[in-house]
N, C-alpha and C positions, 0 to 999 in steps of 0.2 A: 623744089629741095625739101619746104615744109611739106610739103605732100610725103614724098618718101620718109617724111623725119616721123609722120604720123604713122603710116604703114608698119615702120619697123617697130615702134610703140607698141603695136598693135597683136604684129606679130610674139615678139616677146612678152606680151603679159599672156599669152598660151600656158605658158609654163609655171605651176603653182608654186610659187615658194613660199606659203602664208605658215608651210607646215614645215619648215625644216628645221624648228629647233623643238620639233616634236622627239617626246623620248624614246628611239628606235631600240635601247635597251633590254628592254622589258615588255610587256603583254600589254602595251597601251592599247585602249579600245578605241580611244581617237583616229590611233597612229594606222592601228589593223584592221579597227573596223570593216572599213570597204572591201581591203584584200580575202576579207571571208567567200564573198560574194562574185568577185570580179577581178580579171584578169590585170584591167588597168588599173585596177587597186594596186594589187600585189605591184605590179611595173613601180607604180609611185612610191611604193614602199621601198623595193629597191634602191631605186635612183635615189632619194631623198639620205635613205641609209647612210649608201656608202656615199655622197656627195659630204656628209657630217665624219663619218668614222674612216674613211678609206684613208692609207697614210704615202699614198706613194701619186698623188693627183699631179705635183710639179713632172714626175719622171714620165707620166701616161702621155702628160701632154707634150714632152720634149719628143717622141714615138709618136707622135701626129694625133691624138687623141682626143676629143672635141665632146666632152663630155655634155655641154648641153644641144648640141646637135645630136647627139644620144636620144635625149629626152622628144626633140619633136620630129626625129624621122620615126622613132619607135610607138611611142603615144600611139599614134593613130594604129594601129596592125594592130595591139594589144585591144584598143577600146573596138575594132570590128571583130575578135572575136566573143567581145562580149556580147555582140549585134547579132550572132548568129541565131539561126533560128535552130529550138526545140531538136528538132526531127534530123539536125547535121551535128553533132554532137564534137566538141573541142576536144582531141584527141589528147597523147601523153605524147606523142611526137612531135603533133606541131607545137603542140608550147614547147617545148626541148628546144625543136630547130629553132627557137623566135629565140627564146633565150639565151644559148648559147653565140646570138648573132649578138646579141646584147653582150654579153660577159667576156668573151672570149678573146678581146685584145687584151683585156688586165692583164698586167705581168705579175702579181703577186701571187707566186707559188704554194702559197697554202689556202688564200682563198677560195671558200664554196658557198653554192647557194642552190637551197632546198626550197623548191615554190611546192603547197598540196594544192594539187587540179580538181576544184569544187567540182567539177562537173563529172569526174570518175573515181574521186576519192583519194587516186596515188599520189604516191610524189615524184617530181620531178627535180632530178640534181642535175645543175652545173657546175663543173672542174674544172675552170681555165686552163689549167696547167695540166688536167690531162690531158684536154684536147692538144695542146701544144708540142707534147713531151710522146704523143703517139705516132710520131712520125721520127723519131731519132731514131739511129739506125740500131740501137741496140734495146729498143723495146720493150719488144715480143721475149729475146732473152732476159730481161730484168724478171716479169711475169714468171719463166719455165723455169729459172733456176734458181739457186740458193749456194753461197760457198757450200763444197763437200769438199774436206780435204783429206778421204778416206784414202786413196792414190796415194798422198806424201807419207800417214801415218803408216803405212805399210810396209814395217822394214826390209822386205824384199825389192824394192826403189831404189831405195841406198838416197832417201831426203829427209828422214829423220833418227833424231839423236839417240840411242838406247841408252836403258841402263838396266843393269844385269839379261841383257837380251830383249826390255822390253821399251816400247816405243815410249816415248816421252810425250804424252798429251793426255788430254782429259777433255770431255763434253759432257753438258747437260742440259736440259732443256726444259721450261715449266708449259712451251706453247699445246693446247688442246693436243693437237694433231700428234707431239709425242706422250705427252700426257696417255692418250689414246693407245699410242703403241706400245707402252712402257706398259701400261693394263693388260693388254692383249698378248704379250708376248716374254713377260720373265716367269721363267719355270717356277714352280709351286706356289706362283702366288695368282691372282686374279680371274684370266679367264682360264689358264692353263690349267689352276686347280679344279676349277671347275666342272675344266668337260674332264679332267682324271676321277675326279669325283663322280663324276656320273656316270664313266665307264666301268668304276666300280661296284657301284651301286644297279648299274643294270647286271652285272653278273653273277648278283647276290643271288642264288638259289632259291633260299627261303628268309627274303628280308624280312622284317621285324615291322610294327604298325610306323616306328619312326622312322627308318629308314623307308619307308616308303613315301611320307609324310616328303622327306628331308629332298628323294627320288623329284618329288613333283615337282615342290620349291627349286633347288636347285635349273631345275628345266625352263620353268618358269621366268626366273630371272636371267636364263641364260637368253631367251625368245627376246625379254626386253631390254637385254642391255646391249645386243647386236644392232636395235635400235637407237641406241644413244650413241654409243660410241658413232654412229654412223652420221650422228650433228654436224653440221658442215664448219663451225666456231665455236666458241668457249661460250657466249651470250649464249646458247640454246642448251649444250650440251652439258655445261658443268652443274646448273640448278638440276637437271634433269637426270642424272649420273648422282648427285647427291638424296634424291628424293627416293631412290632405288637403294642406296645405301641405308638412310632412315628405313624404309620399309623391308628391307632385309638383313639387317642386323643380326639377327637369331641367329642365321647360315655360319657366321662368324668364319667368312672369305678370308682368306691372306692376303692383302693389299687390296683391300677393296673397304677402302678409306674416302674419308670426306674429304673432297678438291675445295680446299680455300678461294672464296668468290673473289678475292684480292686477285686473283689470278686471273680474272676478264681482262682488264686492264693490265697488270702486272706483268704478265706471261712475258720472259725471253728464255732466248735459244744463248747457247758461248761455246766457245772451240780455244783450248790452247793445245799448242802444240812445239817443240824444241826442233826446229829442223837443223839439218846441218851446218855446221857452221856456227854452232850456238844461235843461231837466229832466233826470238822469240817470236809469234804469231799469235796473235787474239782479234776472234771473231766475235763478233754479240750481232743481234737483232735488230736491238733494241735499245734505246741510251732510256735502260729501267733497272741499271745498276746499284744506284742509290741506297733505294731499299730492302738489296737484298749486301750491300757492305755494310751499312751504317747502320749500328745495333739499334739506336735509338730509333731510326727512321722504322726499323722492320719491324720492330715491337709495336708501333704504333700501326702499321700497313693490316701483318698477316697473323694470325691466332697461335705464336709459337708453342703454346702448352699442346696445339694438336702434334702429335709426334709425326705425321702424314707432312704436315705443311712446316716442321722444322727440318726435314730428311729434304725437302724441295729448296729450302732456301739456302739451306747448307751448301747443297749441291753447287748451285749457282755462284757460292760465294768461294768453295773450295778452286773453281777452274777460274775466275780472276785472280786469286789469289795466288795461286801457281803459277800465274801467268806474273805477275810482280814481282814475287819471291824468286822467282827464277832470275829474272832482270838484275835483283838487286844483288844475289849472290856472284852470277859474272858477272856484273860491271864492278864486285868489290875487287874480284880475284882479276882484271884485265881480259875477260876472254868474252866477254861478249862480242856477238858479232854484230847482230843490228836487233830491228824492232819492224814488225810486219799492224798493222792497223787494220783489220779487215773491215771497211763500214760499207759494204756495197748492199745495195737492196736496203740498207739500214733509213728507216723512215722518222727518226727522231725520237723526241721527247723530255727528258727534263735535263736542264743546265746544270742543277750540281753534278751529276754524271759526268764532268770536263774535268775534274777533278781526278778519276779514277782511269782515267785513257791517255790525252795527253798530255795532262796537267800532272800525272804521275810521273813525267819524266821529267819536265820543268822545273824550276825552284819555285819555293812558294811564293805567295803576295800576290798570286793573279799575273794573267797575261793578255797585254792586249793585242786585238786581232782586228781593227777594226771600229767604226761608230754607230752608233744609232741613234735615231732619233724619233719622239715619239709624237703622236696628234695631240695638239694640246686646246683646241676650243673647236666648234663646233662648223666651225666657216671653212670652206673644202681645201685653204693655205697655211690654215694653223696649223703650224707644227714648232716642236723646241728646236733652240740651237743642236749641234751634231756635239752627241755627247759620248765619250769613250769608250768601249764596248770589252768587257772584261772577261775573259774566262778566268774559274776558277783553276786554281793548281792545288796539288796536295802540301797542306799544313804540316803532318808527320812528315817527321826526319830523312830524306828518301835520296837516294843517288840522281845524282843530275844526269843523264845520258844528251850527252852534246857532241861527244867525241865520234859517236857509231850510229852507222845511217837509221833512220825513223823514216819507213814507206809507210803512208795512208794509199788501202787500194780504194779507189769511188768507181762510183758509173751513175747513171740516171736513174738509178735510184736511190740515190743517195739524199736524202734532204733535211734541212731545217739542223736540228742539232750535227747531225754527221758534215754537212757545208759549216757550221761553222767551226768544227774539230780542224776540216778542212782547211779552212783559214788560217788556225792555227799553226796548222805543220808544216804548214806550207812557209810561213814565215820564220819556221827552224833554222838555222843555220844549215843542220844535219837533214832538213825536212825535206822529201819528194812524196808528190801525192804520181799515183799510174794508175792508168784504166781507162775510162771515160766519160766526161764533162758529167757535172752533177748535175738533178733537178733543177735548181734554181729557186729552191724556196727558202729564204733568209730571215725573211720576215718573221717578229716572235708574234704569239698573241698572249694574252692575258686572262681574265674572267671578269665578268659582266662586274665586279663588287668594286673594281676598278675605272669603271668608266666617269664618275665625276674628276678623275684626273689625267684619264688618257683619250678620253672623247673615243673610244675605240672598240673594241671585243668582240660582240655579236652583235650583230640583227635578230629580235626576235629571241623566241625558246624550241628549242627543234623537240617538234611532236603536241606543241603547244600554239604556237601562233601561225599562222597556213603560210607567211614568208620566213626563214631561219637560215642566218646568212655565218659565215663562219668568216672573220674579217681581222687579220692580225693589227694588231695596235702600233707595232712600228717598221720604221724602212732601217736596213741594216746596209751599211756601208765599209768600202773595202777602208786599209792606210791608206792609200789615193783617195779617198774619197770618192770613190767608183761604185754605181749601182749596178750587180749583177741577178736584181731580181728579174725571173722570169728565163735569166741568159744562164744562169749556173758555171759553176767554178773548173776551170779548162785543167787537166794534169801536165805535171811537167813532163812526163813522158804519156803518150795515146798508146793507148794499146787493147785489139778488140779482143773482145771472148767467143773460143772458135766454141762454137758447142760440140759437134764433130769429135773432136781430140777430147772433151771431157764425155759426152757420152758417146762410148766406145759398145761395140758389141757383147763384150766381155763385162762391162759396168763401168762405173767412174775412173775415168781417166785423169787427163792434166789439165789442169788451169793456166790457160797460158797468161791471164793476168797477173794470177801468183808466179808463174815460171818468171815473169819481166819481172816482180819487186827482188825475188830472188837472187837473178843476173844484176840487179842494179846493187845488192846489198856485197852480193861477194865481190864484185868486179870493180864497183862507184861505177860503170856503164850503164 
């Protein structure tokens, strides 16, 4: 027995615990030094950092995960990578495969880990929730399709309320792809103006020197714009576009205006339609409504002195406000049929948005939808007591919609704030969730400035430290104190999205999930 006890002591002493209290929330050389050149060093940072900061260790233990056993099993495998001869370089795929094995059992739906492979110089990323949700039956559909209600806003199909023969609907977007589309296809502006002007100049029989210069400049601009407008995202596209605006401003192209850099992070797409039976439908791509709706916030985020920026911000506000004011008017008149809020594919965002969505239908003073628990120390199980999780509700005087159906459309792409909103709606006496089970990422994240009180946040600094972890700081529970992280919220009425009905040979067709929501609002079944 003594020999067995000594053996256990020797085995347990292999796990390094002397650096548990190192500050992994910033670029501390003592914490991250070995990780610069060692896979085992990266693994130790990851294991110890999560050991301190992760908010769900008791839940993971209930699911059968032994974090200490993970250390003992995988440290030797990462050490083996370090011992490889230079003639057999460690590939990114090898690192990713091993890292996925370590982290894929974790249930936190926001958590992500990024390692810098010091051999190749490339980043290797592991997102456990993406691995888990890849097998969901609607995973591919969520990637391919975003809500499109053009079928329902066509008066010929009989699904839209009309005013003076015109459909009651609005939409606007500040997403990069839509900004590009607007610049390309608006008559009398942007690319269409450039093409028309070039054609005029080409047909001039005796052009002046100024016209020759303008033709050459517009031709150069057109070539460069085609390259810039093909950029895949706002991070690359907006700075390049603005550089061209500055360089070619002398051409005075209508609609060729600077795009506010705030749209790199705060871009959003919104749609409102008043469907038959006075059903107020609202879709928004991200929880980034607050900067567009709250005037003080808007002034702090956007350069509203720029006319183009002001018009973009106003465009989003106008769509949301039309939805909200329509609900107010119809409910006062007693003619509101119901409300449909569409958060399918919505990846979440700002908690303050709650007041402008479900919170715009509920009484002032907030709405409890569950409980939160924070990390409150560096020990693995150092957690705060459960505290009420309160969603913001609108403080301004407004109609309380508790007597008409309120439907929230969700799917596996509905994450974070979308899931918090789902928790709120399903607790409303007139609320119903329709669609497919949500993503399973309900835990929240705070910035590192709160690390001293929450003992969680980020591990390292992205693109600075060799290991970076996006680690939510709190655990979220339902009103029944149930943990849904990594599981998601199941709809009251489950219905699949039929891509054949939606993507027809003649264009956008019916949306089976929206159809089911309309059926429920109109019939109660």
